[in-house]
N, C-alpha and C positions, 0 to 999 in steps of 0.2 A: 597411234592406232585409231582408225575410224570406227564408227558404230557398226558397220557391216563386218569388219574383221573381228570385232569383239563378239558380235552375235554368232559368227561362225565358230569361234573358239568355245563359246558357251554350249553350242549345239554338240560339238565334238566331245566336250567334257561330259555332258549328259548322256551321250551315246556310250562312252566308256563306262559310266556308272551303270546304265541299264544292262549292258553286256555282263559286267561283273556281278550284278544282282542275279541275272538269269543263271550264270554258272554256279553261284552260291546256292540258289534254290534247287538246282539240279544235283548239288552235292559234289561239284567238281571245280570249285573256285581255287585259284592259285593264291600264293602269298601276295602277289601284286594286286589281285582282285580284292582281297581283304583289306589291303592298304588303301585302295581307292575308296572302298566302302567306309572304312574308318575315317578317312580324311573328309569325305563329304558329310559325314555325321558329326564331325567335330570331335571325334573320339581320339584319344592318344594312340600311338602305335602299341601293338601287342607287347606287353612286358616280357623281358627275357628273364627266365627263371633258371637258376642253377641250384643244384642240390649240393649241400655240404656233406661230405662223407666223413664218418668217424670210424677209426679203427676199433675192432672188437675189444682190444685191451684197454683203450682209453674209455670206452663206454662202460666196461666192467668196473674200472677204477672209480668212475664218477658215481656208480650206483652201489658200491660196496661200503661206502662210508657211513 
């Protein structure tokens, strides 16, 4: 890859970031937009959070003792 090709890729990368930031500021960023923003900031991907459910009977047993 020569320097002109590298420069072109960098310009395209910055354009994608600018567009993602504009959508984020407008409140309509997609998940891909947020991933671009996080990547460019060096932030990890958004963590996946799952909730653990407990049945009512199990919850009552643990609090009845």
